[in-house]
N, C-alpha and C positions, 0 to 999 in steps of 0.2 A: 087503551092498553099502554101502560107506562113502560118507559125504556130506562134501564139503569145507566148510570153515568160512568161506571168503571170501564175503562177502555179494554177491549178484547186484545189478546196477544196478536202481534203481527201488524197491527195498524190496518190500513186499507190499500186497495188496488183499484184502479179505474178499469172496470170491465165494460167495454163498449163506451157508453157515455155516462156511466154511473159509478161512483165510488162505492165499493162494497167492502165489507170486512174480510180480511184474509182468512180469518177463522169463520168457516161456515158450518152448514149442517147438511148431511146426506140422509134423505128420508127412506132409503131402501129397507132398513131394518124395521120400519113400522108395520110392514105387511106381515102375514103369517109365516109359518115355516117354509123355507126355500122360496121366499118372496111370493107366496101364493096365499090368497084368501085374506080374511080380516085378521087384525091383531087379537091376541087373547085378552088384552086389556085395552079396550077402545078409549076409555077415559084417560088412561095413562099415556096413550099415544098423543091424544090431544094436548095433554099437559106438557109433554116434551116440546111440541111445536110452539106452544105459547111461551114456555120458558126460554126457548131459543131466541124468539123475537124480543122478549122482555129483557134478555141479557144483552141485547144490542146487535145480534147477528142479522146481517142484511143479505145473505146469500144462502138460499136453500136449493138443494139439488134433488130432483125427482124424476119420475117417468110414469107415463100412463100404463106401461107394461108391468109396473110393480103392483102385483095383486091378482090380476090387472085392475087398474083404476083405483085400487084401495088407497095408496098413499096420496094421490092427487085429491081424492075426495076428503081425506082426513085434513089435508092442508087447507082446503076450501072451508071445511066446517070449523076448523080451529081459528083461521086467520082472516077470512074474507069478511068485510072489505079489507084488502091488503094495505099495509102502510106504504106510503109513496117511496120510502127508502128501501123497501124489500125487493130484491131481484130473485125471481124463481126461474131456475134453469131446468129444462126438461130434455128428453132425448127421444129420437125416433130411429127406426131401422130394424126393429125386432118386434115380433108378436110373442104371445104365450100360448102353449098348447095345453091340452088336458093333463098331460104328464108332467107339467112344470118346465118343459123345455123352452128354448128361446129361438124359434125358427126365424130366419132373416126375412125381412119384408122391406125391400128397397126399390120396388118399382114405383114410378111416379104416382100411380093411383094409391099404392099402399101408404106412401109418405103423406100425401094429401089427407087421406083418411085419418092417419095417426095425429097429424097436426090438429085437425078439427076435433078429434076425440080429446086431446089435451086441452083445447080451448073450452070444451064443454065441462070436462071434469074439474078443471081449475076455476071455472066461472069467470073467464076473462074474454075480452075481445081481441087482445093481442098478447102473444107469448113473449116474455122478456128475452129469453135465450133458448134456442133449440140446438142441441148437439146431434150431429149425424153419426150414428153408431155403425161402424164398418166391420169390426171383428166379431168374435164369438167367445164362448167360455174358454177357449184355448188361447185367446189373444188376438192381436191384429192378423188379418188375413189379406193376402195379395189380391189385387183387383182395382179397377178404376172407380174412383169416387165421383167422377165428373157428372154423370147423368143424375145421380141422387142429389148432389149438392146444387146442381142447376135447378132442380125442382124446389128445393128449399129457398134458393135465392129468388125464384119467381114468387113464392109465397111471401117472402120478405117484401118484395116490391108491391104486393097486393095489400100490405099493411097488417098481415097476420102474425108476423114475427119481427121483433126489433133487431136482434143480433143472432149471429150464427157461430157455431163451434163444431168441432169434430171430436169423436170419441172412439177409443180402441183402434187406433190407426197407426200406420207406419209413417216415417218421416216423409216418404215419397207421396203418400196420400195427403199429408198436410200441405205440401207444396202444390199438389194438384188442386186441392180445394181453394187455396189462396189465389190461384189463377182464375177461379170462377167468381169469387166474392170475398169480402172481408171476413176474416176469421178472428174472433176475439178470444177464443180459448181452445186449448187442447186438453182432453180428458182421457188419460191413459193410466194403466196400472204402473204404480211407482211407489216405492218405499225403501227403507233401509236395505232390504234384502233383494230388491229388484231395481237395479240401477241402469238398465239398458238404455234409458232415455236421457242419460246425463248430457250428451251433446245437444239433444233436442231442447232440453230445458234451457240451456245457455243460449241457443240460437233464438228461441222464442223471447227470452228476457231482453235480448238486444233489440228485438223488433217490437217490444211493448205488448206482447201477447201473453195472456195468462196460461199457466199450466196447472191443471186440477187433477191431482192424483186420486184415482179411486182405489179403494182398499188401502188407505194410508197406513193402516195397522196390520195389513196382511190378509184381511178378509176372513174367509172360513178357516184359514191356517195362520194364526197370529204370528207375527215376526218374533223369532226366538234366536238368541245368540248369547254366548258367554260374555262377549264384549259389551253388548247392550245391557245385560244384567249387571255387569261390573260398574258401568257408568251410572246406572240407576241407583245402585247401592251407595256409591260415592256421594250422590246428590240426595240421598234419603227420599227417593221417589220410586216410581214404577217404570218398568221397561216401556209400557205403552205411552206414558207421558213423555219419556225421553224421545221416543220415535216421532211423536208429533212435534216436539220442540225442534228436533233436527230438521224436519221438513220445512218449518217456518224459517229457520236460519239458513237453509240450503240455498235459497234464491228468492229475491223479493217478488217474483212473479208467481210463486207457488201459492195456491189458494187451497185451504184444507176443507174437506167435507166429511169428517168422521161421523159415522152414524151410531145411533143408539136408540133404544126404546125406553130408557129409564132417565128420569130427571137427574137423579144423583150421579149417574154416569156422565151425562152431559156436563154437569158442573165439574166433575173430576177432569174431563177432557180439556175444558177451558183452562183450569188451573195448570194442568200438566203442560199444555202447549206454551205456557208462559215461562217455563224454565229457561234459565240463562245457561247456555253451554259454553264452557271454556274452549280455547283453541285445542287443548289437549283432549277434551271430550270429543270434539268434532273429528279430530284426527283418528281417534280410536274408532268412532262410529263409521267414518268414511271407509274403513277397511272391511266392513262387514259384507258389502255387496260386490266386492271386487276380487 
């Protein structure tokens, strides 16, 4: 598999012990509607994954709960044996039910089972990065992360996980997890319209920890704003491109994982994230979520 030499926007960030591209790829949208079942176009899904790696992306985000197992198996079929440069991040802490819900699964036995399911579906002996998901569809939920994170730390000591992260968490849960084991990334909802983690992003940057915004473009409700549209028009670009570029310029520890099931859209996201925003543009955009 050849890798193109054109640099991806944003450069790289050292995630754990490996330099990864700050522009990554989120595999969630490769599953069927509502992240259940297989994709309508399996060949197209495989093509997107291969294009991502061919473009030089070295950070792919997934979960065995997507499908369930659909995205992991697509990643394995498209890319295994994996390039040494590729880091695949997955997450545990939730199951899927027949109605497409995301019931929590955080008991030690649940987490051990999920880690082993991810190992099997991805076809690896060790997972590069496992995020402990604590919240739900409504966002972070209060509660202790200690027991769950201790379980993942034990699996890390057993050699089944290289690095640990947390997802959909409060700042207090981040601190609690860091008291148990090293945390290399935090994955929360964050974009132009959702700025509640501004202080956390800055704190993590100072500590050398990555911040990975999920739904960087707003998810099922895309980010919309007159100010965003005005900046996009001034740059002869699209609002979604500007939103990605703003995230990359927001802080050096932000890693993007925009998802798509189309090769053309992946290419558009890469180009869009490379936009150069002026100080005036940034000032205009910074006012959206405040």
